[in-house]
C-alpha positions as CSV (number, residue, x, y, z in Angstrom):
1,M,-5.3,3.1,-0.4
2,A,-6.3,-0.4,-1.9
3,S,-4.5,-3.4,-0.9
4,T,-2.2,-5.0,-3.7
5,K,-2.8,-8.6,-5.1
6,E,0.9,-9.3,-4.4
7,Y,0.4,-8.7,-0.5
8,L,-2.8,-10.9,-0.5
9,D,-0.8,-13.6,-2.4
10,F,2.2,-13.4,0.2
11,V,-0.2,-13.7,2.9
12,L,-2.0,-16.7,1.5
13,E,1.5,-18.2,0.7
14,Q,2.2,-17.9,4.4
15,L,-1.0,-19.7,5.3
16,Y,-0.5,-22.4,2.8
17,G,-0.3,-25.1,5.7
18,L,-3.9,-24.6,6.5
19,D,-6.7,-26.3,4.8
20,E,-9.7,-24.2,3.5
21,I,-8.3,-20.6,3.5
22,S,-10.0,-18.4,1.2
23,Y,-10.6,-14.7,0.5
24,R,-13.3,-12.3,-1.2
25,A,-12.2,-9.0,-2.6
26,M,-14.4,-6.1,-1.1
27,M,-14.0,-2.6,-2.3
28,G,-10.2,-2.8,-3.0
29,E,-9.5,-4.9,0.2
30,Y,-9.7,-8.6,0.9
31,I,-11.8,-10.4,3.5
32,L,-10.0,-13.7,4.9
33,Y,-11.8,-16.8,5.7
34,Y,-10.7,-20.1,7.5
35,R,-13.1,-23.0,7.0
36,G,-15.9,-20.5,6.0
37,R,-15.4,-18.2,9.2
38,V,-14.1,-14.6,8.8
39,F,-10.8,-14.3,11.0
40,G,-9.6,-11.1,9.4
41,G,-8.5,-9.2,6.5
42,I,-6.1,-7.3,4.5
43,Y,-6.3,-3.5,4.5
44,D,-4.2,-1.1,3.1
45,D,-1.6,-3.8,2.9
46,R,-1.8,-4.7,6.6
47,L,-3.1,-8.0,7.9
48,L,-5.7,-7.4,10.5
49,V,-7.5,-10.1,12.7
50,K,-10.5,-10.1,14.7
51,P,-9.7,-9.3,18.5
52,V,-10.8,-12.7,19.9
53,S,-9.1,-13.8,23.2
54,A,-7.0,-16.6,21.4
55,A,-5.5,-13.7,19.1
56,M,-5.1,-11.4,22.1
57,K,-3.1,-14.2,24.1
58,L,-0.8,-15.0,21.2
59,M,-0.1,-11.3,20.4
60,P,-0.3,-9.5,23.9
61,D,1.5,-6.3,22.6
62,A,-0.3,-6.3,19.2
63,T,-1.5,-2.7,18.2
64,M,-5.4,-2.2,17.8
65,D,-6.1,-0.5,14.4
66,L,-9.1,0.2,12.2
67,P,-9.3,-1.6,9.0
68,Y,-11.3,1.6,7.6
69,D,-13.4,4.4,8.9
70,G,-16.3,3.6,11.1
71,A,-15.2,-0.2,11.4
72,K,-14.6,-1.9,14.8
73,E,-10.8,-2.1,15.7
74,M,-8.7,-5.3,14.8
75,L,-5.5,-6.5,15.8
76,L,-2.5,-5.6,13.6
77,V,-0.4,-8.7,12.8
78,D,3.2,-7.6,12.6
79,D,5.0,-10.9,12.4
80,I,3.7,-12.0,9.0
81,D,7.0,-13.4,7.9
82,N,6.6,-16.2,10.5
83,R,4.5,-18.9,8.7
84,E,4.2,-21.2,11.8
85,F,3.0,-18.3,14.0
86,L,0.5,-17.3,11.3
87,C,-0.9,-20.8,10.9
88,E,-0.9,-21.3,14.8
89,L,-2.7,-18.1,15.3
90,V,-5.4,-18.7,12.7
91,E,-6.2,-22.0,14.1
92,A,-6.3,-20.8,17.7
93,M,-9.0,-18.4,16.7
94,Y,-11.2,-20.8,14.8
95,E,-13.3,-22.0,17.7
96,E,-14.0,-18.4,18.8
97,L,-15.0,-17.1,15.4
98,P,-18.9,-17.0,14.7
99,P,-20.2,-19.1,11.8
100,S,-20.8,-17.3,8.6
101,K,-24.5,-16.1,8.4
102,K,-26.6,-17.9,5.6
103,K,-27.7,-15.5,2.9
104,K,-31.3,-15.0,2.8
105,K,-33.0,-15.8,-0.6
């Protein structure tokens, strides 16, 4: 099942307070970026984030879930209605996220 544009729009609205939030559509799902670094994505209308230590500290009881078959497990964000929490989560994760790889020409 692909994710809906409406769910993406809702998540982006919740992250409105952060600068430089962007996304890329990929095979019916959405990869989410903060300041050019991938922090998670929307898969089957679920917000999943990378399991970096900052995210695990802020969501100690979060469920680990697969975004798709063959992928690494990610943390499921249940509290997407809490705008302050979502912004705090993404900001806290930033330093632990690897920089985006430069594309080879």
